[in-house]
N, C-alpha and C positions, 0 to 999 in steps of 0.2 A: 620614734614615738608613733608616727603614722603607720609604720609597718606593724607595730605591736597592736594598735587599734584594729587594723585589718585582720590580724590573726585572731584577735579576741572575737570579732564579729563572725569570722568563719567557724570558729569553735562552737559558738552559740548556735549558728545556723545548722551545723552538722548535728548538734545535740537535739535541736528542735525537730529536724527531719527524722532523726532516729525515733524520737518519742511518737511523732505522728505516724510513721510507718509501722511501728510496733502496735500502736493503738488500732490502726486500720486493719492490720492482720488479725488481731484478736477479735475485733468487731465482726469481721467477715466469717470467722471460723467458730466462734464460741457464742452461743446465744445466752442472753441474760435470763435467769430463772425468774419467772413471774410469781408473785405471791398469790394466795388463794383469793384475795379481794380483787384481783385483776383477771384471774382465769376461772374463778368459780370453784366451789368445793367447800369442804368442812375442815376446820382446824380445832383440835381438842387438846387441852392441856390437862394432863393427868398428874396427880401427886401421890407418891408412894407413902404408905402408912406402916408404922411399926406394929408388930403383934407381940404377944406375951413371949413368944419363942424366937422371933426373928426381928432384927433391927433393920430399918429401911435406910441403909447407908448407900454410898455410891455404887458399891459392888452389887447390892441387891437391886438397885434401880437399873443397872446395866443388864442384869439377867432378866429382869421384868421386861425391859425394852425388847430384848431378843425374842421373848415369848410372844409379845404383842406383834412383833414384825411377822412372825409365822402365822399368827391369827389373821392379820390383815392380808398377807399374801394369799392365804386360802380363800379369802373373801373375793379376790379377783380385782382389787382396786388398782388402776393403772398408775404407775409412778408415785406410790406413796412415799412419804418422807417422815422418818422418826429421828428425833435428836434429843439428847438429854440436856436439860437446862438446870444447872446446879446439881446438887446431890439428890434431890427428891422429886424433880419434875421431868416429865417426858412430853415433848411437843409432837403431836401427831397431825400430819397434813394429809388429807384424803381428797385429791383433785377429782372433780366430777361428782362427788357424793353430795347431793343436794338435800337429802333427808337426814337430819341429825339423829332421828330415832334409829335409823338403820345403822349408823355409825355407833351409836350408844349400845345397840344390841350386840355388836361385835366386841366392843371394848368394855362395855359396862359389866359384863360377867367377870368380875375381877377377884372374887374370893378364891381361896386356895382349893384345889381339887382334893377331895378326901374319899376314902373307901371305908365302908362300915359293915360290920356284921349286923344282922337284923334280929332284934329280940322277939319280934312277932307283931301282929296287928295291934294298933293302939285302941284305947277305949273311944268309940265314936262319939261319946258325949263330951269328950274333952277336945277343945280346938287344938289343931297342930301347933306345936311350939309351946304349949302351956301344960304339957304333961308333967306330973309331979317329978318324974325322973329327969325333967329338963326345965329347971326353974330359971335358967338364964337364957342367954341369946341362943336361939335354935341354930344359928349358923356357926356357933363356936364348936370346932371339931374336938376340943378337949373335954366336952361334956356329952353325956347321953342326950338324945333329942328325938323329937317326933316330927316327921315330915311326911307330906303326901307323896305317894309314888306317881308314876306317869298317868295312872287312871284315876287318881284322886284318893285312893285308899291310904289312910294314915298308917305309917309304919314306925315302930319304936326302934331306934338305931342305937347300937353301942358306940362307945368312943371310937374315934378314927383309928384304923389299923395302918393305912397307907395315906400318904399325902402326894401332892402333885410332883414333888421332887423324886418320888420313887417311880414315876412313869417316864419311860424313855421316849415313847411316841405311840401314835395310833394311826391306822390307815383303813379306809373303806375299800372293800374288795368284793368282786363278784365271782362266785364259784358255781358255774352252771352244771358241772359234772356231778358234784355231790348233791345237787338239788337244794342246797341251803340258800341259793340266791345271794342277795347282798348281805354282808356281815362286816363287823368291825374287828380288826385284829389289834390287840393291845400288847405292846412290848414293855417289860419292866427292867429297871436297873438291877444291879447285883443285890442290893439290899431289898429292893422291892420284890424280887423273885421269891425270896424266902417268906416275906410277909404275905404275899399273895397265896403261896402254898398253904400257909397257916390258916388264913381266913377262909379259904375254900375247903380246907380239911375239916374245920369246925362246922361249916354250913352243910357239908355232905353227910353229916351224922343225922340229919333230919330227913324225914320221908319226902318223896316227891310231892309237890303241891303245897307243902308246909311253907308259910312265909319265912320261917327261919332258915330255909334252904336257899334263900336269896342273898345276894350281895348288893349293897346299895352304893352307887357312885354319885357323889354329891358335889355340885358346883354352885357357888353363890347362894348357899342355903336352900338349894333346890335339887331334888333327886332327878338326875338326867337319865339314869338307867338303873334298873334293879333286876338283873337277870338271875334265873334259877341256875344253880350248879347242875351240870349235866348228870343224869342218873348213872352214867358210867364211872363217875368219880366216886371212889370209896371213902368211907369215913376214916379220918385220921391221915389220909394220904394227900388229898388236895390236888391241885393242878400244878405239876412241876414244869420246869423248862423255861420259865420267865416269859412265856407268850401264851395268850389266851384269845379265844374268839367269843364275841358277843353276837348271837344270832337272834333272828326274830323276823317279823313281817316288815322288813325295811324296804323302802324304795331307794333309788340312788341318792336323792336329796337328803333323806333322813339319815342314811348311813354316813354320808359325807359330813353332815352337820354334827352327828354324834362323835365321829372321829376328830373333827375340828375342836369340839368342846373338850374332849378328853386330852388331846395332845396340846391344845392351846390354852388349856385351863391351868397348866402347871406353873402358876405365878408364884415366885418366892414370897412376895408380900402383897397385900391388898392395895388397890389404887382407887383414887377418888377423882371424879371429874371436877376441876375447879374453874375451867374456862372452856367455852365452846362458841365458835363463830362459824356461821354458814353464810356464804355469799353466792347469789345466783350468777350463773355465767353471763347472762344478759347484762346484769348490773356491772360486771367486770368489764365487758366490752364497751359499754357506754362510758365507764369511768376512764378507760384508756383513751377513747376517742375524745372525750371532753378535755382531759388533761393535755393530750397531744395538741388539740386545737388551741388551748390556752397558751401552751409553750410556743407554738409557731407564731400566733398573733402577737403575744407579748414580746417575744424576741424580735419580731419584725418591727414593731412600734419602737422598742428600745433602740434597735439599730438605727432607725430613721432619726430618732432624737439625738443619738450620739454623733451621727454623721452631720446633722444640721449644726451641732455645736462645735465639733472639732474637725469637720471637713475630711481631708485626706487621712488624718490620724484616726478619725472616727470610723472611716471605712476599713482601715486596717485592723482596728480593734474589733469590728464586726466579724472580720475573717478569723481573728483569734478566738472570738466567741464560738464560732462553729468548731474550731479545733478543741475548745473546752468541752463542747458536747461530745465529741468523738472520744476524747481522753477519759471523760467521766464514764461513758458507756463501757469502754474497754476495761476500765478499772473494776467496774461492777461485775463484768463477765469473768475477768481473770480471778477475782477473789471468790467467785461463786456466791456472791451476795444475792439475796432475794429482793426483787424490786416490788415494793408495795405501793398502794395508792398514796399514802402520805410521803413515801419515798419519791414518787413522781413529783410531788409538790416541792420536796427538798431539792430535787434536781433542777426544777424551774427556778426556785428561789436563789440557788447558787449562781444563776446567771446574773442576778443583781449584784452579787458580791464580786463577780468577775468584772462587771462594769465599774464597780467602785475602785478597784485597783487601777484600772486604766485611767479613770478620772483623776485619781490622786497624782499619777505620773504626769498627765497632760497639764494639769493646773500648776504643778511644780515647774514644768518646762516653760509655761507661759510666764511665770514669775521671773525665771532666770533670763529669758529673752527680753522681757520688758525692762528689766534692770540693767540690760546690756552687759551683764556679767558673762554671757555667752553670745558671741557674735553671729553664730549660725544656728539654724534649726536643729542640726544634728548634734552639735555640742550642747545645746539647751536640753535636748531630749536625754542625752547621756547624764547630764546633771540632774534632770528630773527623775530618772530612774534611781539614781544614787540617793537623792534626797528623800524620795518617797518610800524607800525600802523599809525603814524602821516602822513607819506608820502602818504600812501594808502588813508587815509581819505581826505587829502587836494586835491589830484589829482582827486579823484572821485567827491568831492563836486564841483570842477570847471566844471566838465562835467555835473553834475546835473543842474548847473546854465544855461548852454547852452540848455539842454533839457527843462528846465522850460520856457526859453524864446521862444523856438520853439512852445511850447504848447500855450503860451500866445499870440503870435503875428502871428503865421502861421495859415493856414487853410487847410482843406481837408487832403490829404495823408501825407503832410509834418507834420501836427500836429500829425498824427498817428505815424510818425517816432519819434517825440519828446517823446510821451508816451512810446513807446517800448524801446527807448534808456534809458529813466529814470528808467523803470522797470529793464532793463538789468543791469544797473550800480548797483542798490541795490542788485539784485540777485547775481551779481559777487562778491560783498563784503561778502555776506552770504556764498557763495561758498568757497571763499578763506580763510576767517577768521574763519569760523566755520567748514565746512566739510573737507577742506584740512587739517586744524590743527588737527582735531580729528584723521584722517587717518594717517597723518605723525607722530604725536607723538606716536600713538599706534604702528606703524610699527617700528619706531626708537628705541622703548624700547624692541623689541624682542631679545632674546639671540643671534640668528644667525646674526642679523644685527649689534649688538654691537661688535661681533667678527670680522665682515667684514665692517668697517665703510665706506670704499670707495664705497660700494654698494649703499649707500644712495644718492650719488651724491653731497653731501655737504662737504665731507671730503677732497676734493681737490678744488683749487681755479679756475680751468678752464684755457683754453689756452689764452683767451683774457686778463684776469687779470694777468696771468704769464708774458705775453709779455709786458704789460704796466709796471709791476713792474721791469722787467729787464731794459727796456729802460728809464723809468721815464722821458718822454718828458715834457719840459716846454712850454706848448701850449699858455699860457697867458703871455709870455715874452713881447710881443708887442701887447697889446689888441686893439690899435687903427687901426692896420693893418686889423684885422678881421672886425672891424666896417667899414672900407673903402671897404672891399670886399662885405659886406652886402649892403652898399650904392650902389655899382655897380649893384648888383642884383636888387635892387629896381628901379634903373633908367631903366634897360633893361625891367623889367616888366611894369613899368609905361608908357614907350614908346609904348608898345603894346596897352595899353588902348587909348593913344592919336592917334596912327597911324591907328590901325585897328578898334578902337571903340568897344563898347560892344553890343553884339547881345542879347538884352533883349527878353525873351520869352513872350508868350501871358499872362503869369501869371502877368507880370508887365506892359505890354503895353495895355492889352485888345485886344480882337480879337478872332479869331477862329482857332483852329488847328485840322486838320483831318488827320488821318493816314489810309492808304489803303494797302490792300494786293491784288495784281493783278495777273491774270493768266499768263501774260508774262511781261518781263521787259519793263519798260517805261523810255525813256530818259527824264531827268528832264527839259532840255532846250525845248524839244518838248512839254512837258506838260505845261511848262510856257507860250509858245506861244499860245497853245490852250486855256488856261485860259484867256489870254489877249484878244483873239478874242471873248471869251464868256462874256467879260465885267468885268474881274478881273485883271487889269493890274498890281496891286501891290502885287499879290500873290507870296509868296516865296515857291519854290518847292525844296525838298531835297529827295534824294534816300537813302535808308537804306537797305543794302543787295541787293539781286537780284530782288526781286519782291515786296519790301516794298517802299511806297512813302508817304511823308508827305507834306501836303499843309498848309501853314500858311497865313492867310489873316486878313484884318480888320474885325470888327464885321459883321457877316452875319445873315440874317434871315434864317429860316429853308428852305424856298423855294429856296433861293440863294444857300444854302448848297447842296440842291438836284441837282441844276444845275452843281455845281462843281463835284459832284459824277458822274453825267452822262457824263461830259467831260472826266474825268479820265477813266471811263468805256469804252468810245469810243476808247481810245488809248491802254488800257491794257487788253481788254477782260473782262471776268468775274471778278468783283471787289467786295471785301468784306471790309466794314468799320470796322476797329478793334479798333479805338479810335476816339473820337470826344469831343473836349474841347472848351467851349465858356466862355470867361471872359469879363464881361462888363467893359467899360472904367472907371467907378467910382470905381469898385473893383480893377482893375489894379493899379489905382493911390493909393488906400489904401494899397494894398500889397507892392507896392514899398516904400511907406512911412513907413509902419510897418517894412520892411526889414532894412531900415536905422535906425529906432528906436531900433530894436532888436540888430543890430550890435553895436550901441553906448552903449546900456545898458549892453551888454555882456562885452565889454571892460571896462566900468565903474565898473561893478560888480566884475570883476577879479581884477581890481586895488584896490578896497575897501577891498575885502577879503584878498588879499595877503598883503596889508598894515597892516591889523589887525593881521594876522597870523605871518607875518615876520617883515619887516621894509620897509619904503617908498622907499628906493633905490632898494630893491628887486622887489617891486610891480611895480615901474616905468620901470624897466628893462624888467620884464615879459610882461607888456602891450606893451612896445616898440617892443619886439620880436613878439607879436601877430599882431600888425599893420604891421610889416614886412611880416609876413606870409600871412595876408589877401591881401595885395597889390600884392605880388608875385603870389598867387593863382589866383586872378582875372586877372592879367596880362597874365599869361600863358593861361588861357581860352580865353582871347582876341586874343592872337597870334594864337591859334589853331582854332579860329572861333566857339567855342562851345557856346551853348546858356546859358544865365544867367537867370535861371527860379527858380521856387519854390524848385525844387529838389537840385539845386546848392546852394540855401540859406540854406537848411538843411545840406548839406556837409560843407558849410562855417562855420556855427555856431558850427558844430561838430568838425571841425578842431580847432576852438578857444578853445573849451573845452578839446579836446584831446591832442593838441600839447603843451598846457601849462603844461601837466603832467610832461614832462621831466624837465621843468624849476622848477616846484614845488619840484621834487625829488632832483634836484641839490641844490636848495636853502635850502632844509631841511638838506642836508649834510653840507652845508656851515655854517648854523646856529649851527649845532652840533659841528663842528670843532671850531667855534668861542667861544663856551661855554668852551672849553678846552684849547684854545690857543689864547690869545689876543695880542701876540707880533709878530707873523708871518705876513709879509706884505700881503695885500689883494690879490695881484696877485698870490702869491705862495699858499696861503690858498685856493683860488678858483680853482687853477690848481689841487691841491690835491683832492678837492671834485669832479672835473670832472673825474679824473683818477679812483677814487673809485666807481663812479656811471656809468661809461661808459659800463662795462659789462652788467649791467641791461638794459641800453639804447639799446645796440646792440641786446640782446636776446628778449626784448619786441618788438623792431622794426621789427625783423624777424618774430615773431609770428603774429603781426598785418598785416605785408606786405603779408604774405601767405594768410590770410583770404581775404584781399582786392583784391589781384591778382586773387583769385578764383572767387570773385564777378565780377571783370572787364572782365574776360575771359568767364565765364560760365553763367552769369545772363542775364536778359533782357536788351535790348538796353538802356532803360531809366536808369537802374542801372549801366550800363557801365560807363556813364559820372559821375555818383555819385561816383562810386568806384575810377575812375581816379582822381577826385578832392580830395578824401581822401588819395590816394597814394601820390599825389603831396604834400598835406598838411602834411602827415607823414614825408616825406623826408625833406621838408623845415622846419617843426617844430623841427625835431631832430637836424638839422643844427643850427637853430636860438637859441635853448636853450643853446648850447655849445658856438657858435661863434658869437652870437649877444647879448643874455641876459647876459651871463657871462662877456664879455668885457665891456658891458655897466654898469654893477654893479660895476666893478673895477673902471671905470672912475668916477662914481658918489660917490664912497665910500669916506668918510672923511679921509684926510691924505693919499690918494692913491698915489699922486705924490711924496711926500717925501719918502714913502716906496719904490717906484720904483727906486729912486736915491740910496737908501741904497743897493738895489739889484745890482745896476750897479757897486758899489765899490767892 
């Protein structure tokens, strides 16, 4: 028996060393990819649109992405990243690009490239695009249209003869020997070769200087070039060979830009910008520094708390927490995941979950040692790990469900938070159940520790447990009173939603949010009046700190955004744009819809999982407590006037996964007591489970609260609201698991009322 135990410990130790060594090797050789909100740059989400002739399916989106990649490469952006999201969206990341207008100029010219014969000059009294020959959209290549050429002269164009798919490529070249200087060479595909010969053959039938001898190249409803067919080309012959040159008074920049537009304009389908985010590099550096500072201080304070409570075991758990950090970092690097600002918060938050698993084990070991079921600290620890396994697994799986929903339904940084949280939960389980166990069992078996069992921290029950054992309060004597108190809290929170309303952020409503750092403080009311005079009467202006100002408006063009920036600069002196977010109305509606779906699925998944793992009364009670937590959290944010945005959604779904942990631990203990005792009334049995698990609840809550308080005080302003939401969720979730879920379980239990009458006698 002893030999088998030693072999088991050696196996776990070897496995732990392997995991740590592999994680260290990955961490030293593979850097984690930082999101644009941490390193600065612009992120744009494009959505492909179907046309009358082409469907925007997955294949068309992939072809569009390749064209855009060539367009961005020609721009010279370092380390751009393009990925398809679903069948119709393309996520474009442009590190270092701080001017969204510049990015939009490259990606915004998204119509199909078309080539047209020229009818001749248009009537100058008729505005371009409204010529009788063009009663519809002037950018529609299937119709004749009137557009101004490069000099502003209106030209009447025939229907398109070629489209972008007929263009193989274009290149800017310099020919000093022929004296043509810079020119653009265009290569056509096999089908484009014949069409180009036909269109130039028709144009060559008109005399030199006649507008009808020109060929118009149109991109995004705008003529980008309308060269004359060379006099050497004869009527009816055209330009053969599939290659042509466009010459003119080009300099190198103009020639390269024209070549870029011709070759990069061959998009299979049009695209529309539905989301745009720009973050200044300085803000990213500050966010990393603030989050790192919060992580270090929060982890240090949590470690001190754990060591003070559990002594040697707490010290070993702290060492395991460091291993957790290493494993999480290595997992992010190995998977190629992008670390975002909310992801950093998820990384820090998972520390609290790693603490929770250790606390569950140590409290179980204390119970075993105090009951003298296990005579030595090592045997008590072994029993503690075995007894806490089901509660650890259930509580972490519920959090993984929330993380999975975040990944499935969220976007951008919030999705990054879901990935980081999921990795953190898995790493915390490895840290607690493998690394901590190896260290703890090895240390508990040392001769010096065996002679001084109190040194381990599990040989005494602790002050919280001692106080509860002395007083033995019957908290569940009148469970409906607790339900009434919970109902009052719900009414107060819901009234905030009805009275104050919900301040939905641009994530859900669509619009534009721009954050500025000004040289001098700007009064928000004064800025609001100035923006009203500038033509933005619905702008919402909020100050953050002494020199930070946030402007939120309906959807703006880049030109209108420039006007807003100039207005703020006139009030605050030198102004720096530190954040710029644009959410299209369609995407805002989709995010709001997905948020509701994610919330409903989270509650449904919790109900189903808990019903399978426990019983339907436990599942119903836990979900009822979760609904209680959600309503209160939303209501508190309504009373405080805080925004309901994507980051809040991340916090809300995390609260759903995190706050159910207490209920799961409580129900796990109730299930264990029921297996041993079927005669004790439900109220008394549930009360006993509450008293036995309350020390774990207090210690875990303290560990998580320390981490979240550090985030709220030390991290970036965006993470402040995030940490505040989690702190509220932590407090409300701890309350609801004891005073909402437990009383509701008692009320729903079969035979609960007769049992309470027997208690009264």
